[in-house]
Every structure is written in structure tokens, then in C-alpha cells.
CHARMM-style PDB file with segment names, atoms N, HN, CA, C and O in Angstrom:
ATOM      1  N   MET     1       0.844  -1.195   0.000  1.00  0.00      PROA
ATOM      2  CA  MET     1       0.000   0.000   0.000  1.00  0.00      PROA
ATOM      3  C   MET     1       0.884   1.251   0.000  1.00  0.00      PROA
ATOM      4  O   MET     1       1.722   1.402   0.889  1.00  0.00      PROA
ATOM      5  N   PRO     2       0.718   2.150  -0.975  1.00  0.00      PROA
ATOM      6  CA  PRO     2       1.543   3.358  -0.990  1.00  0.00      PROA
ATOM      7  C   PRO     2       1.108   4.338   0.095  1.00  0.00      PROA
ATOM      8  O   PRO     2       0.021   4.226   0.662  1.00  0.00      PROA
ATOM      9  N   LYS     3       1.990   5.303   0.367  1.00  0.00      PROA
ATOM     10  HN  LYS     3       2.873   5.394  -0.093  1.00  0.00      PROA
ATOM     11  CA  LYS     3       1.661   6.329   1.349  1.00  0.00      PROA
ATOM     12  C   LYS     3       0.548   7.212   0.814  1.00  0.00      PROA
ATOM     13  O   LYS     3       0.443   7.434  -0.392  1.00  0.00      PROA
ATOM     14  N   LEU     4      -0.294   7.722   1.735  1.00  0.00      PROA
ATOM     15  HN  LEU     4      -0.208   7.542   2.715  1.00  0.00      PROA
ATOM     16  CA  LEU     4      -1.372   8.625   1.343  1.00  0.00      PROA
ATOM     17  C   LEU     4      -0.858  10.056   1.328  1.00  0.00      PROA
ATOM     18  O   LEU     4      -0.086  10.458   2.199  1.00  0.00      PROA
ATOM     19  N   LYS     5      -1.288  10.818   0.340  1.00  0.00      PROA
ATOM     20  HN  LYS     5      -1.915  10.492  -0.368  1.00  0.00      PROA
ATOM     21  CA  LYS     5      -0.928  12.230   0.297  1.00  0.00      PROA
ATOM     22  C   LYS     5      -1.826  13.010   1.252  1.00  0.00      PROA
ATOM     23  O   LYS     5      -2.990  12.662   1.448  1.00  0.00      PROA
ATOM     24  N   THR     6      -1.279  14.053   1.836  1.00  0.00      PROA
ATOM     25  HN  THR     6      -0.333  14.336   1.676  1.00  0.00      PROA
ATOM     26  CA  THR     6      -2.050  14.947   2.694  1.00  0.00      PROA
ATOM     27  C   THR     6      -2.977  15.778   1.827  1.00  0.00      PROA
ATOM     28  O   THR     6      -2.560  16.294   0.790  1.00  0.00      PROA
ATOM     29  N   HSD     7      -4.243  15.913   2.244  1.00  0.00      PROA
ATOM     30  HN  HSD     7      -4.582  15.493   3.087  1.00  0.00      PROA
ATOM     31  CA  HSD     7      -5.177  16.783   1.539  1.00  0.00      PROA
ATOM     32  C   HSD     7      -4.883  18.208   1.975  1.00  0.00      PROA
ATOM     33  O   HSD     7      -5.197  18.592   3.101  1.00  0.00      PROA
ATOM     34  N   LYS     8      -4.274  19.005   1.075  1.00  0.00      PROA
ATOM     35  HN  LYS     8      -4.019  18.692   0.160  1.00  0.00      PROA
ATOM     36  CA  LYS     8      -3.746  20.310   1.447  1.00  0.00      PROA
ATOM     37  C   LYS     8      -4.834  21.301   1.855  1.00  0.00      PROA
ATOM     38  O   LYS     8      -4.597  22.150   2.715  1.00  0.00      PROA
ATOM     39  N   GLY     9      -6.023  21.211   1.256  1.00  0.00      PROA
ATOM     40  HN  GLY     9      -6.216  20.522   0.558  1.00  0.00      PROA
ATOM     41  CA  GLY     9      -7.117  22.107   1.640  1.00  0.00      PROA
ATOM     42  C   GLY     9      -7.527  21.876   3.079  1.00  0.00      PROA
ATOM     43  O   GLY     9      -7.812  22.826   3.808  1.00  0.00      PROA
ATOM     44  N   THR    10      -7.560  20.616   3.492  1.00  0.00      PROA
ATOM     45  HN  THR    10      -7.329  19.844   2.899  1.00  0.00      PROA
ATOM     46  CA  THR    10      -7.891  20.274   4.875  1.00  0.00      PROA
ATOM     47  C   THR    10      -6.770  20.707   5.809  1.00  0.00      PROA
ATOM     48  O   THR    10      -7.034  21.221   6.896  1.00  0.00      PROA
ATOM     49  N   ALA    11      -5.537  20.507   5.399  1.00  0.00      PROA
ATOM     50  HN  ALA    11      -5.323  20.090   4.516  1.00  0.00      PROA
ATOM     51  CA  ALA    11      -4.393  20.842   6.246  1.00  0.00      PROA
ATOM     52  C   ALA    11      -4.325  22.338   6.543  1.00  0.00      PROA
ATOM     53  O   ALA    11      -3.862  22.731   7.614  1.00  0.00      PROA
ATOM     54  N   LYS    12      -4.778  23.176   5.613  1.00  0.00      PROA
ATOM     55  HN  LYS    12      -5.153  22.857   4.743  1.00  0.00      PROA
ATOM     56  CA  LYS    12      -4.751  24.618   5.817  1.00  0.00      PROA
ATOM     57  C   LYS    12      -5.846  25.086   6.768  1.00  0.00      PROA
ATOM     58  O   LYS    12      -5.723  26.149   7.376  1.00  0.00      PROA
ATOM     59  N   ARG    13      -6.907  24.310   6.901  1.00  0.00      PROA
ATOM     60  HN  ARG    13      -7.007  23.447   6.406  1.00  0.00      PROA
ATOM     61  CA  ARG    13      -8.067  24.736   7.674  1.00  0.00      PROA
ATOM     62  C   ARG    13      -8.137  24.128   9.065  1.00  0.00      PROA
ATOM     63  O   ARG    13      -8.799  24.680   9.943  1.00  0.00      PROA
ATOM     64  N   ILE    14      -7.472  23.011   9.279  1.00  0.00      PROA
ATOM     65  HN  ILE    14      -6.935  22.562   8.566  1.00  0.00      PROA
ATOM     66  CA  ILE    14      -7.608  22.268  10.533  1.00  0.00      PROA
ATOM     67  C   ILE    14      -6.248  22.080  11.184  1.00  0.00      PROA
ATOM     68  O   ILE    14      -5.279  21.694  10.530  1.00  0.00      PROA
ATOM     69  N   LYS    15      -6.190  22.360  12.485  1.00  0.00      PROA
ATOM     70  HN  LYS    15      -6.977  22.674  13.016  1.00  0.00      PROA
ATOM     71  CA  LYS    15      -4.950  22.190  13.240  1.00  0.00      PROA
ATOM     72  C   LYS    15      -5.134  21.067  14.259  1.00  0.00      PROA
ATOM     73  O   LYS    15      -6.238  20.830  14.749  1.00  0.00      PROA
ATOM     74  N   ILE    16      -4.032  20.380  14.567  1.00  0.00      PROA
ATOM     75  HN  ILE    16      -3.136  20.572  14.169  1.00  0.00      PROA
ATOM     76  CA  ILE    16      -4.057  19.324  15.574  1.00  0.00      PROA
ATOM     77  C   ILE    16      -3.415  19.865  16.842  1.00  0.00      PROA
ATOM     78  O   ILE    16      -2.292  20.370  16.800  1.00  0.00      PROA
ATOM     79  N   THR    17      -4.112  19.766  17.966  1.00  0.00      PROA
ATOM     80  HN  THR    17      -5.023  19.357  18.000  1.00  0.00      PROA
ATOM     81  CA  THR    17      -3.582  20.250  19.239  1.00  0.00      PROA
ATOM     82  C   THR    17      -2.588  19.239  19.795  1.00  0.00      PROA
ATOM     83  O   THR    17      -2.439  18.140  19.261  1.00  0.00      PROA
ATOM     84  N   GLY    18      -1.917  19.619  20.861  1.00  0.00      PROA
ATOM     85  HN  GLY    18      -2.038  20.512  21.294  1.00  0.00      PROA
ATOM     86  CA  GLY    18      -0.942  18.733  21.482  1.00  0.00      PROA
ATOM     87  C   GLY    18      -1.552  17.452  21.999  1.00  0.00      PROA
ATOM     88  O   GLY    18      -0.903  16.406  22.004  1.00  0.00      PROA
ATOM     89  N   SER    19      -2.811  17.528  22.440  1.00  0.00      PROA
ATOM     90  HN  SER    19      -3.338  18.378  22.435  1.00  0.00      PROA
ATOM     91  CA  SER    19      -3.480  16.341  22.960  1.00  0.00      PROA
ATOM     92  C   SER    19      -4.143  15.512  21.872  1.00  0.00      PROA
ATOM     93  O   SER    19      -4.755  14.483  22.158  1.00  0.00      PROA
ATOM     94  N   GLY    20      -4.024  15.961  20.609  1.00  0.00      PROA
ATOM     95  HN  GLY    20      -3.527  16.798  20.377  1.00  0.00      PROA
ATOM     96  CA  GLY    20      -4.564  15.180  19.499  1.00  0.00      PROA
ATOM     97  C   GLY    20      -5.948  15.579  19.038  1.00  0.00      PROA
ATOM     98  O   GLY    20      -6.519  14.925  18.165  1.00  0.00      PROA
ATOM     99  N   LYS    21      -6.510  16.658  19.614  1.00  0.00      PROA
ATOM    100  HN  LYS    21      -6.047  17.189  20.323  1.00  0.00      PROA
ATOM    101  CA  LYS    21      -7.824  17.115  19.175  1.00  0.00      PROA
ATOM    102  C   LYS    21      -7.689  17.865  17.859  1.00  0.00      PROA
ATOM    103  O   LYS    21      -6.631  18.417  17.557  1.00  0.00      PROA
ATOM    104  N   LEU    22      -8.761  17.884  17.080  1.00  0.00      PROA
ATOM    105  HN  LEU    22      -9.621  17.435  17.325  1.00  0.00      PROA
ATOM    106  CA  LEU    22      -8.796  18.618  15.819  1.00  0.00      PROA
ATOM    107  C   LEU    22      -9.575  19.907  16.035  1.00  0.00      PROA
ATOM    108  O   LEU    22     -10.683  19.879  16.570  1.00  0.00      PROA
ATOM    109  N   VAL    23      -9.004  21.042  15.622  1.00  0.00      PROA
ATOM    110  HN  VAL    23      -8.103  21.065  15.187  1.00  0.00      PROA
ATOM    111  CA  VAL    23      -9.611  22.336  15.850  1.00  0.00      PROA
ATOM    112  C   VAL    23      -9.768  23.062  14.523  1.00  0.00      PROA
ATOM    113  O   VAL    23      -8.863  23.042  13.688  1.00  0.00      PROA
ATOM    114  N   ARG    24     -10.918  23.704  14.326  1.00  0.00      PROA
ATOM    115  HN  ARG    24     -11.653  23.721  15.004  1.00  0.00      PROA
ATOM    116  CA  ARG    24     -11.197  24.448  13.105  1.00  0.00      PROA
ATOM    117  C   ARG    24     -11.777  25.809  13.466  1.00  0.00      PROA
ATOM    118  O   ARG    24     -12.256  26.019  14.581  1.00  0.00      PROA
ATOM    119  N   GLU    25     -11.727  26.724  12.513  1.00  0.00      PROA
ATOM    120  HN  GLU    25     -11.339  26.554  11.608  1.00  0.00      PROA
ATOM    121  CA  GLU    25     -12.356  28.035  12.683  1.00  0.00      PROA
ATOM    122  C   GLU    25     -13.822  27.933  12.264  1.00  0.00      PROA
ATOM    123  O   GLU    25     -14.203  27.034  11.515  1.00  0.00      PROA
ATOM    124  N   ARG    26     -14.630  28.856  12.751  1.00  0.00      PROA
ATOM    125  HN  ARG    26     -14.320  29.587  13.360  1.00  0.00      PROA
ATOM    126  CA  ARG    26     -16.053  28.852  12.409  1.00  0.00      PROA
ATOM    127  C   ARG    26     -16.326  29.657  11.140  1.00  0.00      PROA
ATOM    128  O   ARG    26     -15.573  30.569  10.798  1.00  0.00      PROA
ATOM    129  N   ALA    27     -17.392  29.317  10.458  1.00  0.00      PROA
ATOM    130  HN  ALA    27     -18.004  28.577  10.736  1.00  0.00      PROA
ATOM    131  CA  ALA    27     -17.749  29.971   9.197  1.00  0.00      PROA
ATOM    132  C   ALA    27     -18.656  31.178   9.443  1.00  0.00      PROA
ATOM    133  O   ALA    27     -19.114  31.409  10.562  1.00  0.00      PROA
ATOM    134  N   TYR    28     -18.903  31.934   8.387  1.00  0.00      PROA
ATOM    135  HN  TYR    28     -18.531  31.747   7.477  1.00  0.00      PROA
ATOM    136  CA  TYR    28     -19.862  33.048   8.330  1.00  0.00      PROA
ATOM    137  C   TYR    28     -19.413  34.284   9.094  1.00  0.00      PROA
ATOM    138  O   TYR    28     -20.261  35.084   9.491  1.00  0.00      PROA
ATOM    139  N   GLY    29     -18.118  34.477   9.318  1.00  0.00      PROA
ATOM    140  HN  GLY    29     -17.429  33.827   8.995  1.00  0.00      PROA
ATOM    141  CA  GLY    29     -17.673  35.623  10.094  1.00  0.00      PROA
ATOM    142  C   GLY    29     -16.989  36.712   9.302  1.00  0.00      PROA
ATOM    143  O   GLY    29     -16.347  37.578   9.896  1.00  0.00      PROA
ATOM    144  N   ASN    30     -17.100  36.705   7.981  1.00  0.00      PROA
ATOM    145  HN  ASN    30     -17.622  36.001   7.499  1.00  0.00      PROA
ATOM    146  CA  ASN    30     -16.335  37.654   7.172  1.00  0.00      PROA
ATOM    147  C   ASN    30     -17.114  38.868   6.695  1.00  0.00      PROA
ATOM    148  O   ASN    30     -16.570  39.973   6.703  1.00  0.00      PROA
ATOM    149  N   HSD    31     -18.343  38.710   6.287  1.00  0.00      PROA
ATOM    150  HN  HSD    31     -18.784  37.813   6.281  1.00  0.00      PROA
ATOM    151  CA  HSD    31     -19.088  39.853   5.762  1.00  0.00      PROA
ATOM    152  C   HSD    31     -20.564  39.720   6.104  1.00  0.00      PROA
ATOM    153  O   HSD    31     -20.999  38.701   6.640  1.00  0.00      PROA
ATOM    154  N   ILE    32     -21.324  40.754   5.789  1.00  0.00      PROA
ATOM    155  HN  ILE    32     -20.970  41.582   5.353  1.00  0.00      PROA
ATOM    156  CA  ILE    32     -22.744  40.861   6.159  1.00  0.00      PROA
ATOM    157  C   ILE    32     -22.879  40.678   7.675  1.00  0.00      PROA
ATOM    158  O   ILE    32     -23.657  39.849   8.148  1.00  0.00      PROA
ATOM    159  N   LEU    33     -22.109  41.467   8.420  1.00  0.00      PROA
ATOM    160  HN  LEU    33     -21.478  42.140   8.035  1.00  0.00      PROA
ATOM    161  CA  LEU    33     -22.091  41.315   9.878  1.00  0.00      PROA
ATOM    162  C   LEU    33     -23.115  42.202  10.575  1.00  0.00      PROA
ATOM    163  O   LEU    33     -23.393  42.001  11.757  1.00  0.00      PROA
ATOM    164  N   ALA    34     -23.682  43.176   9.870  1.00  0.00      PROA
ATOM    165  HN  ALA    34     -23.457  43.340   8.910  1.00  0.00      PROA
ATOM    166  CA  ALA    34     -24.598  44.124  10.501  1.00  0.00      PROA
ATOM    167  C   ALA    34     -25.854  43.433  11.027  1.00  0.00      PROA
ATOM    168  O   ALA    34     -26.372  43.796  12.084  1.00  0.00      PROA
ATOM    169  N   LYS    35     -26.333  42.454  10.298  1.00  0.00      PROA
ATOM    170  HN  LYS    35     -25.913  42.159   9.440  1.00  0.00      PROA
ATOM    171  CA  LYS    35     -27.582  41.791  10.704  1.00  0.00      PROA
ATOM    172  C   LYS    35     -27.369  40.692  11.749  1.00  0.00      PROA
ATOM    173  O   LYS    35     -28.338  40.169  12.299  1.00  0.00      PROA
ATOM    174  N   LYS    36     -26.122  40.342  12.025  1.00  0.00      PROA
ATOM    175  HN  LYS    36     -25.335  40.768  11.579  1.00  0.00      PROA
ATOM    176  CA  LYS    36     -25.836  39.281  12.989  1.00  0.00      PROA
ATOM    177  C   LYS    36     -25.698  39.868  14.385  1.00  0.00      PROA
ATOM    178  O   LYS    36     -25.135  40.948  14.561  1.00  0.00      PROA
ATOM    179  N   SER    37     -26.210  39.156  15.364  1.00  0.00      PROA
ATOM    180  HN  SER    37     -26.666  38.278  15.221  1.00  0.00      PROA
ATOM    181  CA  SER    37     -26.186  39.666  16.740  1.00  0.00      PROA
ATOM    182  C   SER    37     -24.773  39.632  17.310  1.00  0.00      PROA
ATOM    183  O   SER    37     -23.904  38.920  16.808  1.00  0.00      PROA
ATOM    184  N   LYS    38     -24.557  40.418  18.375  1.00  0.00      PROA
ATOM    185  HN  LYS    38     -25.263  40.996  18.783  1.00  0.00      PROA
ATOM    186  CA  LYS    38     -23.243  40.466  19.014  1.00  0.00      PROA
ATOM    187  C   LYS    38     -22.830  39.083  19.512  1.00  0.00      PROA
ATOM    188  O   LYS    38     -21.683  38.667  19.350  1.00  0.00      PROA
ATOM    189  N   ALA    39     -23.777  38.386  20.116  1.00  0.00      PROA
ATOM    190  HN  ALA    39     -24.709  38.724  20.247  1.00  0.00      PROA
ATOM    191  CA  ALA    39     -23.466  37.059  20.670  1.00  0.00      PROA
ATOM    192  C   ALA    39     -23.068  36.092  19.566  1.00  0.00      PROA
ATOM    193  O   ALA    39     -22.150  35.289  19.730  1.00  0.00      PROA
ATOM    194  N   ARG    40     -23.766  36.178  18.438  1.00  0.00      PROA
ATOM    195  HN  ARG    40     -24.512  36.830  18.304  1.00  0.00      PROA
ATOM    196  CA  ARG    40     -23.466  35.291  17.310  1.00  0.00      PROA
ATOM    197  C   ARG    40     -22.071  35.576  16.751  1.00  0.00      PROA
ATOM    198  O   ARG    40     -21.311  34.653  16.456  1.00  0.00      PROA
ATOM    199  N   LYS    41     -21.741  36.869  16.609  1.00  0.00      PROA
ATOM    200  HN  LYS    41     -22.358  37.618  16.849  1.00  0.00      PROA
ATOM    201  CA  LYS    41     -20.422  37.238  16.102  1.00  0.00      PROA
ATOM    202  C   LYS    41     -19.322  36.854  17.082  1.00  0.00      PROA
ATOM    203  O   LYS    41     -18.242  36.425  16.674  1.00  0.00      PROA
ATOM    204  N   ARG    42     -19.594  37.007  18.367  1.00  0.00      PROA
ATOM    205  HN  ARG    42     -20.471  37.355  18.698  1.00  0.00      PROA
ATOM    206  CA  ARG    42     -18.615  36.636  19.396  1.00  0.00      PROA
ATOM    207  C   ARG    42     -18.346  35.132  19.366  1.00  0.00      PROA
ATOM    208  O   ARG    42     -17.203  34.701  19.520  1.00  0.00      PROA
ATOM    209  N   ASN    43     -19.385  34.346  19.172  1.00  0.00      PROA
ATOM    210  HN  ASN    43     -20.314  34.696  19.047  1.00  0.00      PROA
ATOM    211  CA  ASN    43     -19.218  32.884  19.123  1.00  0.00      PROA
ATOM    212  C   ASN    43     -18.476  32.444  17.875  1.00  0.00      PROA
ATOM    213  O   ASN    43     -17.837  31.393  17.876  1.00  0.00      PROA
ATOM    214  N   MET    44     -18.551  33.236  16.802  1.00  0.00      PROA
ATOM    215  HN  MET    44     -19.070  34.090  16.801  1.00  0.00      PROA
ATOM    216  CA  MET    44     -17.841  32.890  15.574  1.00  0.00      PROA
ATOM    217  C   MET    44     -16.337  33.062  15.718  1.00  0.00      PROA
ATOM    218  O   MET    44     -15.568  32.478  14.953  1.00  0.00      PROA
ATOM    219  N   LYS    45     -15.907  33.868  16.703  1.00  0.00      PROA
ATOM    220  HN  LYS    45     -16.531  34.342  17.324  1.00  0.00      PROA
ATOM    221  CA  LYS    45     -14.469  34.071  16.917  1.00  0.00      PROA
ATOM    222  C   LYS    45     -13.809  32.854  17.549  1.00  0.00      PROA
ATOM    223  O   LYS    45     -12.618  32.620  17.344  1.00  0.00      PROA
ATOM    224  N   THR    46     -14.573  32.075  18.317  1.00  0.00      PROA
ATOM    225  HN  THR    46     -15.541  32.266  18.483  1.00  0.00      PROA
ATOM    226  CA  THR    46     -13.995  30.943  19.031  1.00  0.00      PROA
ATOM    227  C   THR    46     -13.779  29.766  18.087  1.00  0.00      PROA
ATOM    228  O   THR    46     -14.525  29.588  17.124  1.00  0.00      PROA
ATOM    229  N   ALA    47     -12.777  28.984  18.361  1.00  0.00      PROA
ATOM    230  HN  ALA    47     -12.171  29.130  19.143  1.00  0.00      PROA
ATOM    231  CA  ALA    47     -12.499  27.793  17.555  1.00  0.00      PROA
ATOM    232  C   ALA    47     -13.465  26.675  17.936  1.00  0.00      PROA
ATOM    233  O   ALA    47     -13.967  26.626  19.059  1.00  0.00      PROA
ATOM    234  N   ALA    48     -13.711  25.798  17.000  1.00  0.00      PROA
ATOM    235  HN  ALA    48     -13.303  25.839  16.088  1.00  0.00      PROA
ATOM    236  CA  ALA    48     -14.598  24.657  17.238  1.00  0.00      PROA
ATOM    237  C   ALA    48     -13.798  23.372  17.095  1.00  0.00      PROA
ATOM    238  O   ALA    48     -12.884  23.292  16.274  1.00  0.00      PROA
ATOM    239  N   SER    49     -14.140  22.370  17.893  1.00  0.00      PROA
ATOM    240  HN  SER    49     -14.883  22.435  18.560  1.00  0.00      PROA
ATOM    241  CA  SER    49     -13.452  21.084  17.786  1.00  0.00      PROA
ATOM    242  C   SER    49     -14.247  20.154  16.877  1.00  0.00      PROA
ATOM    243  O   SER    49     -15.456  20.311  16.708  1.00  0.00      PROA
ATOM    244  N   ILE    50     -13.563  19.203  16.308  1.00  0.00      PROA
ATOM    245  HN  ILE    50     -12.581  19.075  16.445  1.00  0.00      PROA
ATOM    246  CA  ILE    50     -14.186  18.238  15.401  1.00  0.00      PROA
ATOM    247  C   ILE    50     -14.247  16.904  16.123  1.00  0.00      PROA
ATOM    248  O   ILE    50     -13.227  16.405  16.599  1.00  0.00      PROA
ATOM    249  N   ASP    51     -15.446  16.318  16.209  1.00  0.00      PROA
ATOM    250  HN  ASP    51     -16.275  16.723  15.823  1.00  0.00      PROA
ATOM    251  CA  ASP    51     -15.571  15.006  16.824  1.00  0.00      PROA
ATOM    252  C   ASP    51     -16.563  14.167  16.042  1.00  0.00      PROA
ATOM    253  O   ASP    51     -17.131  14.609  15.044  1.00  0.00      PROA
ATOM    254  N   GLY    52     -16.755  12.968  16.510  1.00  0.00      PROA
ATOM    255  HN  GLY    52     -16.294  12.609  17.322  1.00  0.00      PROA
ATOM    256  CA  GLY    52     -17.684  12.072  15.854  1.00  0.00      PROA
ATOM    257  C   GLY    52     -17.051  11.355  14.675  1.00  0.00      PROA
ATOM    258  O   GLY    52     -15.830  11.222  14.593  1.00  0.00      PROA
ATOM    259  N   ARG    53     -17.885  10.903  13.778  1.00  0.00      PROA
ATOM    260  HN  ARG    53     -18.876  11.011  13.845  1.00  0.00      PROA
ATOM    261  CA  ARG    53     -17.449  10.108  12.631  1.00  0.00      PROA
ATOM    262  C   ARG    53     -16.534  10.922  11.704  1.00  0.00      PROA
ATOM    263  O   ARG    53     -15.592  10.385  11.122  1.00  0.00      PROA
ATOM    264  N   ILE    54     -16.822  12.210  11.578  1.00  0.00      PROA
ATOM    265  HN  ILE    54     -17.587  12.646  12.052  1.00  0.00      PROA
ATOM    266  CA  ILE    54     -16.047  13.033  10.647  1.00  0.00      PROA
ATOM    267  C   ILE    54     -14.600  13.168  11.108  1.00  0.00      PROA
ATOM    268  O   ILE    54     -13.714  13.418  10.290  1.00  0.00      PROA
ATOM    269  N   LYS    55     -14.347  13.009  12.398  1.00  0.00      PROA
ATOM    270  HN  LYS    55     -15.067  12.806  13.063  1.00  0.00      PROA
ATOM    271  CA  LYS    55     -12.968  13.115  12.922  1.00  0.00      PROA
ATOM    272  C   LYS    55     -12.063  12.071  12.275  1.00  0.00      PROA
ATOM    273  O   LYS    55     -10.913  12.356  11.942  1.00  0.00      PROA
ATOM    274  N   LYS    56     -12.586  10.870  12.103  1.00  0.00      PROA
ATOM    275  HN  LYS    56     -13.520  10.639  12.375  1.00  0.00      PROA
ATOM    276  CA  LYS    56     -11.795   9.814  11.484  1.00  0.00      PROA
ATOM    277  C   LYS    56     -11.494  10.147  10.020  1.00  0.00      PROA
ATOM    278  O   LYS    56     -10.386   9.913   9.538  1.00  0.00      PROA
ATOM    279  N   ASN    57     -12.496  10.697   9.317  1.00  0.00      PROA
ATOM    280  HN  ASN    57     -13.396  10.887   9.709  1.00  0.00      PROA
ATOM    281  CA  ASN    57     -12.307  11.072   7.913  1.00  0.00      PROA
ATOM    282  C   ASN    57     -11.276  12.179   7.766  1.00  0.00      PROA
ATOM    283  O   ASN    57     -10.453  12.146   6.852  1.00  0.00      PROA
ATOM    284  N   VAL    58     -11.317  13.161   8.664  1.00  0.00      PROA
ATOM    285  HN  VAL    58     -11.986  13.188   9.407  1.00  0.00      PROA
ATOM    286  CA  VAL    58     -10.383  14.285   8.601  1.00  0.00      PROA
ATOM    287  C   VAL    58      -8.970  13.813   8.909  1.00  0.00      PROA
ATOM    288  O   VAL    58      -8.016  14.246   8.263  1.00  0.00      PROA
ATOM    289  N   LYS    59      -8.830  12.935   9.882  1.00  0.00      PROA
ATOM    290  HN  LYS    59      -9.605  12.582  10.406  1.00  0.00      PROA
ATOM    291  CA  LYS    59      -7.503  12.418  10.224  1.00  0.00      PROA
ATOM    292  C   LYS    59      -6.916  11.649   9.042  1.00  0.00      PROA
ATOM    293  O   LYS    59      -5.713  11.718   8.795  1.00  0.00      PROA
ATOM    294  N   THR    60      -7.746  10.927   8.324  1.00  0.00      PROA
ATOM    295  HN  THR    60      -8.724  10.871   8.525  1.00  0.00      PROA
ATOM    296  CA  THR    60      -7.284  10.225   7.130  1.00  0.00      PROA
ATOM    297  C   THR    60      -6.819  11.225   6.067  1.00  0.00      PROA
ATOM    298  O   THR    60      -5.798  11.018   5.411  1.00  0.00      PROA
ATOM    299  N   ALA    61      -7.582  12.310   5.907  1.00  0.00      PROA
ATOM    300  HN  ALA    61      -8.411  12.478   6.439  1.00  0.00      PROA
ATOM    301  CA  ALA    61      -7.216  13.329   4.918  1.00  0.00      PROA
ATOM    302  C   ALA    61      -5.912  14.019   5.290  1.00  0.00      PROA
ATOM    303  O   ALA    61      -5.149  14.424   4.413  1.00  0.00      PROA
ATOM    304  N   LEU    62      -5.651  14.157   6.599  1.00  0.00      PROA
ATOM    305  HN  LEU    62      -6.271  13.828   7.311  1.00  0.00      PROA
ATOM    306  CA  LEU    62      -4.437  14.794   7.059  1.00  0.00      PROA
ATOM    307  C   LEU    62      -3.247  13.824   7.083  1.00  0.00      PROA
ATOM    308  O   LEU    62      -2.100  14.246   7.228  1.00  0.00      PROA
ATOM    309  N   GLY    63      -3.521  12.561   6.944  1.00  0.00      PROA
ATOM    310  HN  GLY    63      -4.453  12.218   6.826  1.00  0.00      PROA
ATOM    311  CA  GLY    63      -2.463  11.565   6.976  1.00  0.00      PROA
ATOM    312  C   GLY    63      -1.954  11.292   8.372  1.00  0.00      PROA
ATOM    313  O   GLY    63      -0.786  10.947   8.551  1.00  0.00      PROA
ATOM    314  N   VAL    64      -2.817  11.441   9.365  1.00  0.00      PROA
ATOM    315  HN  VAL    64      -3.765  11.721   9.219  1.00  0.00      PROA
ATOM    316  CA  VAL    64      -2.442  11.227  10.775  1.00  0.00      PROA
ATOM    317  C   VAL    64      -2.833   9.825  11.196  1.00  0.00      PROA
ATOM    318  OT1 VAL    64      -2.608   9.440  12.344  1.00  0.00      PROA
TER     319      VAL     64
END
């Protein structure tokens, strides 16, 4: 079985923490911000973790 290539689009968007968790940024925070509430915009600044079934798929894409 040959080595798997890293999916570069995924690698640019997702970081692996020291403990092995996958962390991503939240979407919808770039424009059309006037209609979004303060709480919603504040929550978009925080990073989100990836868990569940998709975590395994992302780790495969990252070659981890």
C-alpha cells in the first residue's frame, strides 16, 4: 500500500492540538455582519473542535 498524500485544503483549515484534538475556525464571520447579533459574532471568533465520525475522515485526509 503506498503512502497517502495529505489533503492540502484540509491541512490549511484544521490544526491538531498537542493532545490530538482537531480544531477548526467557524464559518460566516467575514461579511454581512450588521444583521448578525453580538453574541453570534462573538461565538464565531472561538475555535470549534471536530468530533464524531467526521474526525476519522479528517484524520485520514491529514495523513495522521
